[in-house]
N, C-alpha and C positions, 0 to 999 in steps of 0.2 A: 481518509489517514493524512492528517497533517505534515507527515513529514515530507509528502512531494511538493515542498513550496521552492523558493527562489534561492535553495541551497543546492536546486538540481540546478549544474551546468549554467549559472547565473548570467554568462555571456551571452546565450542564445535566447533569453527573454526579450531581449531588445529586438532580436529577428523577428521572434511571435509577435511581439506589439505591431509591426509593420505590416504583416502580413493579416493581422486579425483587427477585428474591433469588438465593441461589447454592443450587444442588443441593446441593453438599454439606454444606451446613448444615441443611437440610431431609431428605436420604435420597435416595435414586431415586425418580423416577417409579414408581407402580402400574402392575402388569402390564395389558396390554392398551391399546386406544386411549382418549384422552380428550379433551376441550374444552381440552388445552393443549397447546401447541406449544413446544417446547424447544429451546432456540436458543443455541449456543458461536458466539462474533463475537468479532472483534477489540474492545478498550476504546472505546467508543462510536462504531460505527460505522454505525448504521443510525438515520435520524432519529425521535425520540419519534412524531413527527405520522404518521409512516408505519406504526409500530406500532401505535397507534389506531383509524386507519382499518381495517388488517387485523381488529383484534380485533372492532370495531364491524359489518363489514359479513359476518363470519364468527360471531360470537356464541362468541368462544374467548378465550382468555388466553395471551398469548405470555410465557414465561419466558426472561429476556434475559441469560444468562452470559457474562461477560469473557474474554479471554487478552491478555494483552500480546507475545507472541512465537510462531513457528510450534512453537520447539521446547517451549514450556511446554502449548499445546495438545496436541501430541503425544505428550507425555510426560503427561498427563492421561488421556486416551482410550487408550494403551494400557495405562495401569496400570489399566483396570477402568471410562473416567467413558464406561459404556455408558448412562447417559439419557437425551444427548441426542438429539435429531432430524435438527438442520441443525448444521454446522460450515463455517465460513470458510475452508480452508486456502489459502496461496499456491501456486501452480502446483509447486515442486517438491516441496511436499508432499502435491498430490493425487498425483503422480506415487511417490511415497514410500507411499503409505496405500494407494491402491488397487493396487499389487502385493501388500501384504500383507492385503489383502481385508478393509478397514477400513470401503468404504462398498459401498451396494447400486446395483446398476447401474441407469441413469436408465432410465427407461421414458416415452420422448418422449411416448408418445399423451397423455399426463395433462399435456402443457406447452403449450398455444396459441399461445403469445408466443414461442418460440423463434426463430420466423422475425424476429425485432425486434434480433436477436444480429448486432452490426457482424462481414461475413465476417473481416475484416483479423485483429480479435480471435482469434476460431478459426485461423485462420492461425498467429497468433503463438503460440498456446494448443498447440507441439507437442507436449508431454503429455496432451495429451487433446483433440484438434480435433476426434471427433465427439462428444463431450460424452457419453462413455459414462458417465462416473463424476462428472461436473462441471458445472457450469451456470456462465458467466461473471457475475461480481457487477461489479468494476470494474478496471480497465486504467490504471496510472499511473506515473509515475517523478516521482524528485526531479528539481531542476533550480537555478538558480542566481537569487538575488534581488539586484539593486543599486540602490543609492541614490544613483538620478543626481543628484541635488543637490551631492552629495557626488563624484559619480564621472561627468561629462556623457559622457565617450567612451570607448568600450570595444566590444569584438568580443564578438558572441556566440557564445563558443568558452570549451572547458575550460582554454584559453592565459590567459583572465583570472588564473589563480592563477600563473601566472608573473610579471606583473607587480609588480617590486620598488618601485613607486611606490606599492603599496595595501600594503605590509609593515605586520603590525601592525594592519591591517583588515580581515581577511577570515578566515574559518573556514571547513571543509569537517567532513562528518559523519564522527561517531567510527564508522564500519562501512566494515569491509575490503573487500566485495565491492563496494559503494559507488564505495569511492575508486579501489581497483584497477580497478575497470570502466573508470571515469572515466578512469585513465590509458592502458588499455587500447586504448580505441577511439579515444582523441585520437592513437594511435603508428599507429594501423589495423588491431589486431586485433581481435579477438572478445571478449565479456565473460567467456566460457567457455572462453578457450585452457587448452593445458596445456601448451604449449610452454615450455620452460626461459628459454628465450630472450626471449620475449616478458615472461613473467611479470618476469625480470631488467630488460630494459627499460623497465618499469614502476613498478617499485620506483625504476631509479635517478630516473626523471624526478620522481617524487614527493620522494624524499629530498634531490634537489640543487636543482630550481626551482622546485616547490610549498610543500614544508613549511616552508623559511624564512620565507615570508612569508604565514604563517598563525599567529593566535594561538593556536591549539589546534583540535584534532580534536573535535566537538562534536553532538551529536548530542539534547542535553537543552533548551539553552537557548539555539541559536541564534537562535529566533526573538525572544526577550528581549533579548539582545544587541545583535541588528539592531533592534528596537524602539527603546531608550533611546540608538543612536546610536553605542554602542560597536565595533559592526562595521559595512560600507559593503556588502560581499560576503559572503554566505553561502550555500554549497550546501545546499540542505534541499527540504522538502516545502511548498508553495506554502500550503496550506490553516492551515497552523503559523504563518507568515510574518505571512500574513493576517489570522490570529485576534488575533497579536500588535498590531496595529498598526491594529485596530479604530477606536479613539479617535481616532486622529491622522490627521486630512483630508491635510494636506499631506504626511506621509511615504508615505501611501497614493497621493497623483498623484506623486509622487517613485520612486515602485517601479516597476522594471520585473523580472517573473519570466520566463524564458524555459529552455527545455530546447536545450543547445549542437546546433549542426546534425551534430556528430561523432555524435550520438546519444549511447547510455550505457545502464545497465543498468535494466532496466525491470519491473513486477511484475502481474502478473493473479490478483487474490483471488478464489475461485469459492465458488458453494453446494453442497454435496454432502451426502448423506443417510447418514447413519451407519447400517453393517450393524447389523440388528436394532431399527431405529427402530418406538417402539411407534405414532407417528402420522403414518405416512408417507404418507397421504392429506392429512392436513393439512399437511404438509412441500412436497409437491407445489404444493398452493395458494399457498402462501407464494411458491416460485419464481416460479411463474408470473405472481402479485401483483405481485412485483416488478419484473419485465418488462412490465409494463404499461407505454406511454409516457409516460403524464402522471405515474404514479408512482416512475418511473426518475428522469424529470426533475426533480421534487420533491427527490429525495434527491441528486440532481448539483448542484442550486441550494443545497442547505442546505450544502452543503461548498465551493463556488465550484470545483467538479467541472466538466469538459466531459463530456458523457452517452457515454464511450468504446465504453460494451458496447452501445448501445442507440441504433439510427441514428433512428429516429422518434423517439425523444425530444427529438432535439434540435430541434424544433419546437416544442417546450413548452415549453423553457427559457424563464425571465424573467430571467435573473439573466447576466451575462458571464461566461464563467470564467474562468481565471486561467491558463488555456493551452489552446490547442486540441487536438483529436483526431487533427488531421495533425500536428502538433508530435513525437507520438509514434513516428511513420510508422519513425522511425532506430534506435528504440531497440531491445533486446534483452532478453530472459528471462533472469534466472540460473537456469543450471541445478544441479541436485545434480550436481556433479563428484566424488565419491563419494573414491578414496583420492587422486585429483590434488588435492584441498583443502587436504592438508599442505603443498604448496607454496607455495600462497597462505599460508596460516597461517604460516609460516616468514618468507616476505618481511616480513609485515603485523607480526608481534609481536616477531621476532627482529631488526628491522629500523627500519622505519615508525615502531613506535610506540614505540622506547623512549627513555627520556627524556620522556614527555608523560604 
């Protein structure tokens, strides 16, 4: 999920740089177990306070290396990046990598906090519902942020992008599966459909009704554009928008973020232990540590997330999240479409994205 980039709490990336280093700058870890845990995670996706608490409790050092996309992570592991213990892929890559024998099987007897995981998340995680190879970390989705001072009346639906009165004040993500998925669910289809007629209908909706009203497709600067008033309606990730408007109290009061009632694409990122990991026992301790209710609540509060993957953590939350776990109930995970992905690529790159 490329949205977890430097846009998230950028001032803390320097802090992370001081407390971590790249495995590839220093070489692979030494053979055999050690008091170091090597984590390969999305660019800043675990609060420093949680890392520090884990290190202190277990008397260990966490080496936190970062990736910006599933594709980057997969390529590095496939090329021999075997120095890591835990990796955090999204659902479709859990499926791909487990099939290719890249993960250790999860020994549930070593994890006392699996009981805290929301059964709905496991129901959604059809790629690994029994947690054979993965333990859910976070379940989330993109949505829509609206500046109600500029747009006081609106429907909580993807149809907002059809509004010609908002032309030139709206953006959608520059993300094929997200935007195509939004159009598909609005039309009553699955985000994973391979039906040619459905894909064509989604393409036409975007081209004829949504795209003419957009400033652009934007996955990088939509938060900044919203914060400075250029955009009044943006599709994106709540944590990015609210980070950008953190110092603007009026805009925070005026902002409504919602996941449309029709649903849309969602993601589940999971914790997986890589095949051949040298610090497996420490990896299990970290996974179990994350799912302690008070620790998971700290993680969720830090980013303004609902505690989607951990039910008892919800009672420990001190920050009102930007959306609710219930809002995700109608969302659908993006599957690995295999060869059918070519049909989406054709619609997106050869039609929708032409001229942008």
